[in-house]
LUMPAVO-37240 format. One record per atom (N, C-alpha, C): residue in one letter; x, y, z. Coordinates in pm, whole numbers, plus 50000, padded with zeros to 5 digits. Layout:
BEGIN
aXYZ...
***
This chain:
BEGIN
m306464066907321m306544048607368m307234035007296s307684029307321s307994015407249s307354005707203i307214004307081i306203995407021i307053982607022r305803969706976r305733955406984r304713950906883n304343948206806n304053940906715n304193925506704i303213919106700i302923904006762i301773899606701a301513889206618a300613878706604a300353864706661i299103864806683i298953852206785i298243836006667v299603830006681v299023822306544v298263802906605a297833800406570a297733783506584a296823776006494h296703766806576h295423752506511h294463755806640v293073753806563v291603755306588v291573750906754d291523756806823d291013752006942d292633751607053h293763756607004h294843760007045h294893770007182g293993775907179g293733789107301g294163797907237k294083801507186k294493816207132k293933834607194t292423830107187t291783846607212t291403837907389t291493828807422t291133829007572t292633832307663l293713828007591l295433836707595l295053852107609v294553858707474v294833873007489v294083879107610d292693868707632d291643877207782d292453875207886a293533864107953a294253864408023a295143878908027m295763880307874m296723892207875m295983903507934f294633905107900f294263916907960f293813918308068r293973910208128r293423907208296r295023917008354f296463905208288f297463906108345f297533920608354a297363927108261a298093936408144a297563949108242g296123944008311g295323959908374g294343964108259t294593958008123t293823969608056t292323963908059v291673957908103v290103957508218v290233961908319r289813964108406r289773971708532r289573957408574a289863952208741a290033945408831a287943937408836n287323950608849n286513945708903n285643943608787q286163948408580q285313949808517q284813934308439q283663931208425q283433914808384q283313911908188l284863906708176l285233908208080l284653893408023r283533895007919r283033876907835r283983871207788e283923857707835e285263852007770e285513850207621r286403850207570r287263847107448r285943862407386a286423872307463a286433887407426a286073893207305l287393891307221l287783892907117l286853887306946d286773875307014d285053864106940d283943875506928s284163885606856s282763891206898s281203890706775d281973886306673d280793881106565d280213870506629a278843871006565a277813857206600a278403845406584q278643844106430q278763826006451q280393825306503e281343835106541e282323827706607e281733820606752r280623832306819r280823824906947r280033811406958e279293810106859e278363803006816e279013788606779r280103789406651r280913778006676r282233778906728g282543780706838g283403780106916g284843783306832i284833796206745i285703795406667i286303809806686t287153813506609t287263831606570t287823825106430i286913835006326i286713834706186i287533842906114l287723857906177l288243864606196l288933876006221a290163877206146a291593882506245a291283901306312k291583889706426k291233908406498k292243916806590n292403929706615n293513937406670n293273945506809t293733940606829t294133951806998t295353953707022a295303961007133a297303966507175a296673966707314i297603964907407i297923960607539i299183970307547n299063978907667n300223990107749n300863979207855y302393976507904y303033965907971y303953972607942a304733977408126a305623983808100a306483996708049g305514002307985g305804016607927g306194009907758v305443998207784v305343995507586v304223996107576r304093994107464r302413991807321r302633980807252i301593968307284i302023952907205i300473957407152n300973955807013n299973960706911n299293940106893i298183934906897i298143918306925i297333917206816v297833904406656v296353902306650v295823889706645d294893889806667d294043873806694d293683865506597t294353852006559t294303851206403t293383841006433p292343834906287p291873825106325p292303816906314g292213800606368g292753792306387g292433779406286h290823783906179h290713769006121h291653770305952a291233764005871a292143768205767a291093769605677d290433772105701d289633775005572d289983793505585f289923796005710f289993814405710f291703810505701g292853808305661g294303808105629g293823822305532g292603827005461g293393836705429g293603852205495q293053853405629q292773861205745q294583860505785v294523853105824v296213846805857v297003855705774e297313845305665e298313850605570e298623865505554r297463877305544r297083889105479r297333897705611t296873888505756t297933903505877t299023902205924l299723888205858l300973888905938l301733900205896s301473907405779s302083921005788s302373927905882l300993928305966l301583937906036l302193932806195a302643924206136a303813918606295a305273919906263d305983920506355d307463918006333d307533902406362a306803900606444a306863882606490a305893872106535v305713862706556v304543854306566v304643851806695l304023854306813l303753837906889l302703827406884l303863815606812l303183800506804l302563797706910l300893795106948l300983781607046l300423762806986v300953758307099v300453742407058v299953735907196d299153727507124d298283722107306d299613713007305a299373710107442a300313707907522a299873691507534f298933687907450f298523671407429f298623665707273e298063679707259e297793673407058e298813675106977g299743686707021g301113691406991g300883693706826p301913698206733p301663703606628p300653693906518m299553703506456m298333700606431m298763704306226p297373707006180p297423706806009p297803723506022q296763730106083q296873745206103q298783747206184t298953742406262t299563745806286t301083745006158r301193735806099r301823743305990r301813748905903f300303748305859f300403760705745f300683776405807v300873779605990v300613793705996v302103797706051l302533783606081l304813780206072l304813788305939r304733779005841r305393784205677r305203791605684k304513799905660k304133811805609k304683820805687a304823820205827a305833827305888a307433836705881l307593818205793l308803811405808l309053819405669e308783821605612e308593823405484e308333840805425r308073845005533r307813861505616r309653869305688g310113851905690g311093859905816g310923864905892l309743862605956l309823866306100l309533858006210r310243865406289r310663859006464r309713850606536v310053837806546v308813824706650v308873824906735l308233828906838l308293823906955l307273813907001v307303797907034v306583791807075v306683794707248m304743789507227m304143790107381m303223775907368v304023761407434v303133748807510v302083756107622n301003755907553n299823761207586n299253745407683k298763748007735k297403736807816k298333725407898i299343735907961i300193722208053i299553719508147d298003726508152d297463720808316d296523711108318r296563704508179r295453693008087r296323678308133v295223669908187v295993656208286v296773651108189d296613651108050d297413639307970d298323646807875a298583663107956a299553669607898a300883660107881r301313668907731r302693663507715r304133667007717p304173680507782p304713695107723p305963691007652d306933684007730d308483681307663d308573669307532d307153665907487d307453653007357d306873668607249v305593676007289v305373681307210v306643695207172l307643702807252l307813710507201l309173700607138t309453689407161t310533682507043t309583678906922e308333681106963e307403678206795e307503694406698v307363703106768v307563713206697v308783720706668f309543710006733f310833714106688f311243707106580d311123697806525d311733687406398d310233694506322l309543701006315l308903703806214l309043720706186f309503731706235f310953735306261f312063733606084v312473723106167v313263716006059v313103710405969e311233702705967e311113695805850e310453710405692l309993722105766l310023734705704l311203738605642g312223740705688g313363739705603g313923758605700a312913755905861a313733768405921a315503768605928g316253782505904g316993786305949g317703779206083e319003784006043e319403780506224e319653792406287e319023802306269e318613815306334e316843813406389q316233806906314q315123807106299q314613791706426l315883778606389l315663772106503l315773777106628d316603786306691d317043787406843d316083798906860f314723790206848f313413802806927f313203803307035p312553808807104p312373810807232p311213801407274v311413796607418v310263779307418v309273790707556i308253790607547i307343799407723i306393783107778f306243779607831f305113765907898f304373777307955g302823770607971g301983776608072g300483775908016s299383781008084s297943780308035s297083793408049g296743795207948g296023807007867g294823805607958r293963800008012r292573797308096r293593799708218a294283790708232a294743797708438a295113810508413g296233815708297g296863832208310g298263826308433y298893816508357y300223817708359y300973814108266a302413814608304a303243811208234a304033810808288a305603800208234a306633795608373a308163797908202a308833795308210a310223795208155a310193776508121q310053770008231q310063752508286q308433751808265p308613737708246p307003733708239p306763729008422e307843727908510e308043721608625e308103734508741a308073746808669a308483758608709a307323765008809p307533770908919p306273774409024p305213787508854r304373778808904r303303788808828r302463802808871t302613813308801t301933825908926t301433835108902d302193836708747d301413848908626d301763849208508l301183858908387l301673856008281l302643867908265a304103872608347a305033882708389a305873870308281p306063861708239p307543857408231p306733858008045l305603856208024l305133853507843l305533872807795f305233881207951f305213894907860f306643898407869e307803898507948e308993896007939e309583894707825m309243875007757m309753870507647m309193881807531i308213883807495i308313891407410i308433909707380l308723910607482l309363926507536l310653922207498t311523913707549t313203908607488t313183902307344e311893892607247e312683883607182e311553893907066v310893901907083v310223906206959v310993918206879p310863921206747p312293932206699p311293942806746v312173957306788v311213964906770v311353973406612p310613979206603p309363983606438p310423989806424l311113997006295l311604010806239l310864023606292n311724028806351n310324045406387n310984055006251d310874056606160d311354059606082d309954077905965s309674078906150s309204092606123s308914103506032e310274100606012e310314116905956e310504116705805a309884106005755a310214099805617a308544100605546a308754104305424a307114105905361a306154094905419v305124094605406v304234087905477v303454072605421r303754060405409r302984051705355r302594044805478f301044041505492f300494028505497f299514022605411q299204003605469q298613996305351q297983988705418a297033994005340a295053985005450a295013965705401t295163964105545t295323948705534t293973944205589t292853945905669t291413949405726t290363956205667l289473951805633l288633959205631l287153958305724e286573970005768e285653969905829e284493980705783h282953981805812h282133989205779h281673993005959d281314004105974d280494015606043d279254021405990d278244020806096d277224026005999d277124047305982f278434051806094f278444067906102f279604066606014v280674064206034v281744063105969v282024060105828g281224049805779g281324045105647g282644033105687r283384031105540r284274022905574r285684024105638i286084010305726i287144017605848i288174004705756a290094012405736a290574003205717a291564002905835i291853985005837i293123990005993i294393981605898g295213987105929g296753987005872g297913989205961r299373991705942r300433993905966r301414002605863v301674012406012v302284028705903v303694017805882e304484022305729e304914012205733e306124026805773r305924040105662r307074043105730r306214061905748g307124073305853g306004086305828g305454078705966k304634095405922k304114100606031k302324101705997l301334091005986l300044091405939l299134103606025e298634115405959e297574124306035e296374127006019a295394123806053a294164129606132a294004140605975g292804144705865g292884152105848g293634157505728a294964146905695a295974148505611a295454143505460r296234149005342r295874143605246r296404140805116l296144129205093l297114117305061l297074108304946r297604108604890r297394092404759r296374083404760l295934076104687l294964060304774l295994053404622c296874048604651c297334038204507c297244027304575h297684014404431h298104003104354h299293997104315p299533986304330p301023981504209p300083980504071d298423976604088d298323972503966d296923981303857r296863995003982r296124001003897r296964017003859k296534026003752k297294036203694k296934047403732s295584048803811s294994063203867s295324063204048s296124073704106s295774073404235s295424087104284p293764084304290p292994101004349p294004104904549l293024114504497l293614120904628l292254119904695v292744118504889v291434112504952v291674121905091s291314120505142s291964127905271s291244122805395v291864117605517v291574107205579v291124117605714k289834106305722k288054115005755k288484112505881g288754101705977g289194096006108g290214082206108l290784093306251l292374081306244l291874077006395f292534066606442f292094057806552f292924049906607r293784042706751r294104031806769r293564023506839h293874013506825h293344002606956h293804006107064a293284001107178a293514003407346a292763991407378g293333980307420g292033964907483g291453966607401l290013965107402l288573959907303l288053975707252e289013987607297e287853996507245e289154007807147r288254014407054r289444023606948r289354036807016i290734044607023i290874058907062i290744068806964a290534079306935a290564087206801a292144095606862v293154091006753v294284105006811v294344113706675e295424119106693e295974129206515e296684123906475s297684118506517s298924113506442s298814098006499v299684087506426v299704078006451v301634074006369s302944073906402s303574072906354s304114055306298a305444057506248a306144044106189a305834034006319g306254021806214g304904010006338g304844005306377d303484013306380d302604012406515d301934014606400v300374000006445v299034000106344v298324009606410a297394016906259a296304020706249a294984018106175v294214030906251v293074026106208v292224036906139v292294035206055v291794047305906v289844043305847a289514054505947a288144057705870a287544068605780g287034062305693g285684075305607g286434077205461i287354064105405i287824064405237i286994054205218d286304052605150d285034047005098d285854035604960d286804044304896d287044038204777d288634026504821l288844027304957l290644018605037l289884003105028s290563996704922s290833979304957s291693976905044i291333964105071i292533959005094i293703959104999g294903963205037g296213959104979g296153977004926d295143984504955d296053997704857d297134003004990t297564012004916t298534020404987t297824037905010l298284046105133l298424059505108l299404061105068c299724074705035c300594080605008c300814094805027d302324094105068d302404113405136d302164114204901p302054125804880p301054128704739p302224130904662e303984137704725e304634141104633e305424123604649h305504109004693h305914101404695h305624091804679v304664088804541v303684080004520v304574065204495e304584056904596e305794043304598e304114032404622p303504028004558p302914019804682p303344007004669l302693999904814l303953987404865l303083975704745p304033961004788p303683950804676p302323949604762a301293943404632a300123942104673a300403928404804i298733926204874i299163915504916i298763900604839t299473892004865t299283879504759t298853868004925i298593856204832i297653848904933i297423839404867d297433823804917d297343816004843d296223814204749e295703804904683e294883805604572e293573797904619p292153800604575p291103794704673p291413778304547t290133768804686t290373756304641t288823752904604i288043761704650i286733751504634i285603763004571t284843763304493t283953763204430t282423761604444m281893772004439m280143773204443m279713784904340e278583772904305e277653783304213e276293786804276f276113797404336f275193811304377f273533814004264l272613814104330l271733812704192l270603821904276v269453830704157v269413832104277v267543825504286n267053823204342n265783817804345n265023814804276d264563803104201d263263805504110d262483788104181s262683789104309s261433779304358s260323779904316p258903775004378p257403780604410p257633786904504f258203786404633f258123793604721f259343808304683a260063810404603a260473824004619a260033836604673g260933847304682g260493855504729g259343856404855q259003846404892q258103841405038q258843845505182e259793843805169e260883843805295e261593856305303g262473857905193g263503866805231g263423879905179r263683894605253r263833905505164r264553906305023y265653901405017y266853906904961y266813895804846v266023891704709v266133876904666v266623882804460t266433893304467t266943894604292t268603892204299s268863889704152s270203885104116s271583906704156r270673913004156r271623928604186r271623927104294h270813922604404h270453922104612h271773909504569l271323898804512l272713891804520l274473893204505l274603896104395l275573905004363l276393916104379d275393925504475d276113938904505d276403924704679r275993920004762r276623915804843r277553904704854l278313898504761l279163893404727l280253897804701e279943909504616e281043918704588e281303926704708r280483926904806r281083935204973r281593926705037a281163913304951a282023902105041a283403899805044q283743901604859q284973899604815q285653907204857i285493920204900i286393937504913i286503931805016r285883932105154r286773925205251r287523919105320d287163905205189d288073888605234d288173886005059v290083890105077v290623885204989v290953873204926a290973865805009a290573850904979a289323845404901l288233851404922l287273847704857l286573853804704s286543849404568s286903855504459s285433850604425v284563864004336v283483865504283v283513862804151n282843851604054n283223857003888n281233853703856r280913865703789r279663864303656r279663845703622g278453836103672g278093830903568g277763833703497s277023821903376s276873823203227s275163827803157a274993830003317a273763834103313a273543850103378g272303858003386g272693870003444g272013867803617d271663856203637d271633855903775d272193841203857r272733842503812r274243831203870r275573832403859f276393831204017f277373836704001f278463825104073e280313831204066e280343818204093e281693820404175v281323817704338v282113821304463v282773805604454r284413821504468r285393813004510r285823811404645g286673800304728g287363802904862g287703789604921r288373793005053r289373784905096r288693769905064g287683766105176g287153750905206g285473754805266l285123744505279l283783741305274l282833754005420m283743757005525m283233766405598m283663776105569h284663780405511h284963793205443h283333801305448i283113794605309i282023793805167i280743797505281g280283783005358g279223786105480g278783790305543v280073797705652v280173811005700v279393818605653l279723824705510l279443834905420l277413836505347i277713820005343i275953816005290i275313817605463e276013816905563e275153818205684e274473829105758n276343842605682n275493856505727n274613860105615m274653857905505m273783860905408m272253857305446r272073847905522r270673841405535r270403850505635r270993854005746r271093860205857r270803875205845e271453882205714e270883893605675e269743894805605g268503884505554g267803887105478g267563881905350f268733873705302f269173873405146f267913859305146e268253852305018e267333843104940e268073840804834f268423829404872f269113827404680f269153813004724a270053810004612a270463789004594a271753782704541v272103779004614v273493773004571v273533758204558g274483753904461g274793741504397g275963736504531k276253722504451k277213714804493k278873723304499p279033721804587p280593724404606p281803719504531r282583718504487r283303713704401r284763722304398v285693714204356v287303717304369v287383725104225i288783730204245i288893740604116i290143729904060i290433728703995i291353726103898i291753737403842r293303731603789r294273738903788r295103735003650e295483740103544e296543739603414e297993737403475i298533726403491i299723733003515i301063722803429d301973729003356d302373718903264d301663711703157g300403715603158g299493708202992g298963695903120r298663694103211r298653683703296r297043693803406a295803685703404a295033687203490a295873688103630h295463693903730h295783691603848h295143698803954e294473691904066e293303697504165e294393700304303p294053702004400p294123705104528p294173696204614y295113692304663y295433676704775y295353688204993e294713677705002e294833684105174e296073673805235r296493675105346r296523669705456r295893673205559a295333660105562a294173655705618a294763645905821t294053652405926t294293649006043t293003642006136v293073628106155v292093622006205v292203617006338e291673624406454e291963617106550e290553608406598v290763598106673v289893588406682v289773580906749p289193569306859p289573560606979p289813554306914a291033546606949a292113533906900a290843525006837d289923522006886d288733508206832d288713512106677h288553522806614h287683528406519h289083534706419a289973531706437a290853532206324a290843524306220g290813512606244g290473509006127g289203515906004r288033514906059r287443513005983r287343533205884i288443536806017i288873550205941i289253550705828i290953542805818i291893540605778i290823536105552e290683529005629e289293518205555e288273532505381y287743535905523y286983547805450y287763558805383l288413562505410l289893575705372l290593568105252g290733556105265g291513548105156g290613550505041r288763540505047r288543542704885r287993556004801r288193565504956r288433579904871r289773584804849r290393576504812r292153582704740r292883590904849g292763584204984g293313587305054g294593579305123e296243586505122e297303579905188e297173580105278l297763571005380l298193568505486l299623575205524l300193583505596l301023591805618l301593588705736n301043590405848n301553582205955n300823582106044m300823574206147m300273565206233m300483570806388d299893573306482d300143576806645d299323569006691t299513564006795t299123562006929t299273563807048r298563574807133r298433575407211r297023575807365g297723563707439g296233563507521g295523552707430n294463556107431n293383552907349n292903562207210t293683571907219t293383582707097t294223578407015t293993575006872t295493573406780t294833586106667r296023586406634r296063600406565r296773595806422l295413600306258l295973591506166l296363605806063e297263601905965e297493615505919e297203612005774f296553615405651f296633612705582f296773627505440s297163622605271s297353633105171s295803628405126l295053637905114l294423632504943l293273642104939p292823639104769p292493651804696p291233656504828a290843668004816a290433683004842a288713672404879r288293671004727r287233666704658r286513651204809s288023646404840s287673635904912s286753635705046l287083649905137l286153654105218l285453660205189i284703663905100i283453669605070i282703660605110g281983659705211g280713651205255g281643636005347a282633641305376a283383628705493a283303631605669r282493650705612r283093642505795r281513638205855t280883641805779t279473630005842t279653621405852s280453611805728s280873598105699s281673592805893l282673599105860l283603594605972l282933600506131l282163607506204l281103606606324l280603592506347s279953587106186s279033577206202s279873566006191l281143564306114l281923549106126l282673555806282s282443560906382s283563564306515s281993572506612r280833567806594r280303572006701r279823584606738g280473595206657g280103606906722g281973612006723e282843602106743e283833607606839e285263611806746a284993605606576a286263613306530a286433631806504i287673635006533i287663647606519i288813650406388l287873657606270l288843660106159l289803676206153s291013674106070s291063690706075s292153685405944h292143693505891h292683696705740h293503708205709v294733702005571v295113723005569v295283718705411f295443730905285f296113728205174f297283724405196d298073713905115d299273708105044d299943708804955a299113708104867a300133708904729a298443706604629w299033712704478w297813708804351w298923694904300k298693683704254k298873672604222k298043667204084t298573660804023t297153651603923t296193648804004d295013643503918d294233641003911d294303623103988g293553627204086g293553615204255g292763603204159g291913605004046g290873591304037g289963592704036r289033581504032r286963588004097r287113586304210i286343595804289i285713592704424i284403588304400p283793577604573p282593575504554p281733588104533r280243587104490r279613599004528r278243591604640r277363601304667r276753591904772r276373582904756s276183573304849s276123563504829s273893557604855t273403571804862t272083566804853t271403578504747g269743576904709g269513583104679g268553586904728v267973599004688v266443610904791v265043608304747l264283607204843l263083608904806l262203625304766v261703625404663v261513633504581v260113642004587s259473650104700s258293651004607s257703651304520d256713646204454d255563645004296d254173654004339r254313666604355r253733667504411r253623688504538a253083689904485a252753707104623a251873701104749g252533701604795g251113703004913g251773703005049s250743702405202s251453699805288s251683685905336a252643679805424a252983671905442a252333663105572v251613651105553v250493646805599v250903636605653a251323632405783a251823621605867a251433610505906h250273606005770h249513591505728h250593588905594a251173595105489a252243595805393a253113593105458l253923599705568l255033599105593l255063586405691d254143580505749d254343571405772d254393557505667s253503558605606s253473548605501s254233544205426l255363556305406l256683556405316l257953554405386s257443554805540s258603555605692s259863540105619d259393529005537d260293520005480d261253523405360r260583537205343r261133537705196r263013542705223g262903549205340g264133556605393g263833565405485i264903578805530i265183587005666i264123602905539f263323610605608f262803620305604f263563631005702f263423640505593f263673652705658f262873668005685v261483660105658v260333671605677v259753662205785g258793664805866g257543664405955g256383666905883p255403662405927p253613665005931p253703681305928g253113686305809g252543700205814g253313713705777v254893701205720v255723711705621v254873709505492e255173725205437e254843727005295e255703721905184v255293717805114v256143703204957v256513709304901y257173710204746y256633713304610y257553704604548e256463702104414e256683688804338e258513691404307g259633684604368g260433685204282g261393686604381m261013689704513m261353693904677m261903684104706i263263673904761i263453668204815i263163665104965v262543657804997v262033653805114v262423643605243g263913636905147g263883628405246g264983613605120s265693612605254s267013604905194s266353586305173n266273582705029n265963570204967n266963559005035g266723547405083g267733542305142g268483532304984k267983535904888k268423524304732k268853537304690l270433536204638l270693546104547l270153552504437d268733549404429d267933557004290d267023568904371d266843576704301d265823585804298d264613578504318l263993586104408l262293578804396l261283586704433p260813591204333p259133601404364p258293599104464v258173604504600v256843599604619v255813608504668n254683606504648n253993612704767n253773617204921a254193627304961a254183631805096a252633635905141c251533641505056c251163649705060c249473638105138r249943622905106r248573620405035r247413617205186t246483621505175t245893616505338t244903600805314k244843597405435k243813586405480k242743584005399k242083575105350k240983574405272k240003578005428l238333578905354l237553581805467l236873568705413t236043559305528t235263551905515t233513547205608n233003541505607n232003545705658n232643528605798i233163527205791i233563516905838i234693520505996r234003521006166r234943524206229r235903515206302s237013520106337s238193510206352s238413511806450s238843500806561s239543500106740s240603508306721t241203509206660t242293521106661t242233527706611k241033540006569k241293548106541k241823563106553d241463561906713d242143568606801d243533575206819i244003559806786i245293561106811i246713568306669a247193578806739a248223591406728a249073578606629v249473582406522v250843580306450v251803583306459q252813574106480q254253572906571q255113571906492l255673586306435l256583585706334l257653594606420t258963584906311t260813586206369t260583603106332p261093611706393p261833626106398p262113627906263p262353636806220p262773643306046p264123643806087r264983639206054r266953639706020r266643659706027e267263660806089e268543675906091e269433678106077m269443685105979m270813691305943m271343700505888s272683703405966s273053719205991s273683724905796l273853735905765l273983743105720l275413729405633e276413730705666e277523728005658e276923713005614e276423702605647e275623691305683e275153690605538y274253697905478y273413701705315y274373701305256l275623714105251l276323712305158l277743700005138e277463687005232e278133677605197e276983672305129y275873671905162y275353655805150y274623659904976i274533669304923i273563675504834i274873669904638e274173667104539e275403658904461e275093673004305d275453666804220d275233679404112d274013682804034d273033673704037d271883678503994d270903685604121e271023690004204e270573686504309e270793706604380l269913714704394l270123731404479l270013729504590l270893738304690l270273738304815l269663752704834e268453754604844e267473764104843e267653769305008v267983781405020v268283793005101v267623801005152t267073804105296t266483812405301t266783817005416p265713834505536p266183832705688p264993820405755r264703818005642r263563809805780r264323792905732d264833794305657d264653771605638d265723773105546l266343760605505l267113759305425l266603739105418r266113743705203r265413734305109r265963728905057l266313715205052l267353703604910l266083702204803r266553711004717r265563710504579r266093704104459k265423691504405k266373686504233k266373702604146r267313708304016r267623713804017r267013714003884v266183703703801v265003706403740v263553699303822l262053710903874l261363702603912l260153691703872g260343692703785g259443684403651g259923671503649a259593659403728a259923644103691a259823636603568d258743648903485d258953637403328d260593651003307q260313660403275q261403666803226q262313662703304r263073659003393r264163650903454r264093635103347k263103628503337k263553625303271k263883622103093k263293632103116k263863634202962k265503636402947l265983643403013l267413652903051l268053639003123a267273629603173a268383613203180a268603608503080r267933608302963r267683599602863r268433606502754a268113619302770a269423622002673a270653622502680a271383625202843a272443622602844a273013607902828r272403601302816r272153583102787r273003579902656g272113591902619g272193595302411g270953578402352
***
């Protein structure tokens, strides 16, 4: 059977996973009467909750006697490492672009990576059924982006199709009859190069994705670069950075078929294989014929830009809500995460109970934190920081190219706010009532910016960003503009106390919530931190009051998501993470000790 290997890439929300659903239905991969869950490939709980793809997914569709291997890649910039390593599975990419939004930051990133690898690029202008669609203008913008990224003449001659993944049709022109996805499949069969079928050569397979199964152990997905990979074969496990190449056995061999994996006896060169049961196999490792130990080059991706400190929880509530609480548990889980995600790195900190985790962005590490708390881990994390690199003897920090879409009447406030945070306005484009602002700014400027942008735009700003380059230090950036309310004792928060302190700021806790000394219970209206007694009860007297039975009317406490907490936190604070709760606290819990440290810092 002939094979085509293609990766579907796009900016977040431009319709990759929904298009794959439509391709399943059209090609008959799922039965006509079979219920197919929307965004079927997004099987992870957080993917379905957030409405985004986090992990690259592999599938295969048989159409007109051709096996089409498809990689559905994440569209969010923080998970760009997934895109980079899975491009090695493909011979071409299908670049999806929204018919209204046009090229966005992640569009630039994934296109640049595809062009660098010399992959054939096919373009689909998606969502042309939108009322505000402008497919011709978007196609022009895509062509301009190819030119800007240095595409050659052959790459500029890219095939284009217009369609709607949700409605399930594609056509050569926006005005052409809209029937089904046959034009898309024909473009794939015609334009995607046929992989070289070198089945007689010595076998070589490289792992690009890792999963785990309780029954068969570690599962590796990758491409058979040459030869024929057979179930039960004894092969050498090698890597260009390792000297030893142990012999291992392929205990299980599978191929993708729609949403399933089917066991096979062999997989030939050019096809995507699923190898099970080799516990030492990691991303980038190569399985080779024992007589021809020739590891493929290591998989390289862009370096992390954000670092966070993970610590064993030492608060007064430590160990009460989690199953895995020790440094050994924490290190083991972080190392497993590092094996599965090459864009993540873990280093031991200065103390045995502290670890440095580096990733591609706040959401990248935030997804890891959320997964860990759902698995029963209890720990603490510090403020996210950008990674500084020394280039030519000077400190450089990561810069991002950010795009903000906002109603036109709020654009001025957004420009002013990001300008104060060292943002340089590169472009401003107004379409109808929506203004798109494009900035270049330090990555640290975006930590804490999303919430502020939503406040400035009454919840309507849409921020997206992608790594741009390493540049010299951009200068001082304003910190959080408010202090915090810190509990000065342990106990249970009382409605009377919260009511009497309501003029001080906004509370994060409500009546009945257990607090401890040093725990942050609210945001102060002023810049300084303020110790408060949230547990003070009303004094009892023998004087009856006509209003004694009237309940205290409190403003509901402010609830924040994990990412909002990570944006809010400051250097001297920690976020306590447990399966049941998220709590902000001071690193040093005692008020007197914090004062001594502050005096010592002032000299």
